[in-house]
N, C-alpha and C positions, 0 to 999 in steps of 0.2 A: 574482338567482335563477339557480341552476345548472341546466343541462340534463343530465338523466340519460340512461342508456342504455336504449334501447327496442328490443325484437326482437318482430316480428309474423310469424307463420307460419300458412298456411292448408293444411289437409289435406282432400282430397276423395277418398272412395272409395265403391265399391258394396258393399252387403251383400246376400246372397240370403235376405232376409227382409223382410216388410212393415214399415213404420214403426210400426204398432200393436203389433208384437211387439218391436221394437227400443227404442222410446221409454221403456217403464217400466223398462228396464235402466240408464238414465242417471240413476241415483239413488244416493245414499250408501249406502243399505241394500242394494239389489239388485246393486250393482257387485260385490259379493264373491261373487254367484252365478256370474259369468262370468270374473272376474279374480282368480286365485289370489294371495293375498297382500294383497288390498285390505282394509284396516281403516279404519273411520271411526267417530267417536264423535258421535252426534247430540247437539247442544246444545239446538236448539229445532225442533220441527215438530208442529203440531197434528194432522196425520194420521199421523205417524210415518215418513213417506217423503218424497220430494222434493216440494217445493211452493214457492210464492212466498215468499220471505224466510226460508226454512229456513236454520238455521246449524249447521254441523258442523265437526269438526276432523280432521285426519290428522297423522301423524308419519312421515315418510319419512327414511330414512338419508341421502339426498343433498340434502334440502331442509330438513329439520328439521320442527318443528310448523307446521302451516298451519291458518289459520281460513278457512273457506269460507262464503259467503253465496250462496244462490240468488238472483241479481239479476234473473233474467227467467225466467218459467215460463209457457208457453202449450202445453198439451197438445193443443189443437185444431189447432194449426199444427205440432206436434212440434218445438217450440223450447225449449231451456233454456240459461240462462246463469249462470255463477259468477263471482264476485269472490273471489280468493284472496289472503290476505296471509301471507307467510313473514316472520316478525319480523327486522328489521335485514337482510334479504336482497333480496327482491323482492315486487312485487305482480303478479298475473296476472289477466287477464280471459280466460275461456274461454267461447266461445259455440259451441253445437252445434245444428245443424238437420238435420232429416230430410225428404227429399222422395221421394214415391213414384216410382220409375223403371220400374215394370213391375207386372204383377199380383202378384208375390211378391218385389219387390226395392226397395231404398232407396238413394238416393244421400245420403250423409252429408257434412257440411261441419263441420269443427272449425276454429275460428279462435282461435288462442292469441296473446295479447299479453302480453308480459312487460316490466315496468319495474324497473330496479335501484334499490334504495333506499339502497344503500351501496357502498363499494368491493368488499366481499365479494360483494354481489349482482351487481355488474358482472362479476366473475370467474366466478361461478356461471353467469351468462347465456353468457359466452364458451365455457365448457366444455360446457353442456347444452342449447343451443338450435340447434345445427347438426346434425351427422350423428347425435348422441346422441339428440336429439329425433325426428329421422326414424325411427330404429330403434325408439324407444319407441312411437311412433304406429303403426308397422307391426306391432309386437307386440300392441298394443291392438286394432287391427283384426282380426288373426288370432284373438285370444282371443274377441273379440265374434262373429266369424263362426262359430267352432267351437261357441260356446254356442247360437247360433241354430240351428245344424244338429243338435247332439247333446243339448243340455240340460246339457252338462257344462263345468266350468271347465277352463282350460288349466293344468295342474299345473306349477308351476315358473316360470309367467310373471311372477309378482310379483317374483322375484329378478332376472329378466332386465330388468324395467321399473323397477328401483330402488325397489320398494315395501317390500321386506323384506330 
């Protein structure tokens, strides 16, 4: 058995909005409300939005087509997890949890775990999980905060984040 490359990174940041406002935005349908350039095609969801075992796809220029499965969904605890497969490149586990940190603020924790599935995937991880991922997550945080404050998406964010 060969040992593949794995990269795990945690991002923790505060948002000036309560978890009840933020959690519904962590959804393949609602993400386009706050993140310009986000596009997802729902494959299966009984409710039409994020739910346990929902499946959707994305197609990003830097990663290609991805198949996402909502692998953990607990709205009472403000937790959602995704398992994402990018064919012949990498698998990703994304776990997001929200914790109230004040009357109108949220501590958000994003844990991203990538596993290369091929040599091309290893090269992708080398290029995209260091400073590039840090910048992408900072952009996502900014876009999410702006939406919580103004109700508007950050125009051009998708290009900056490799979504379009």
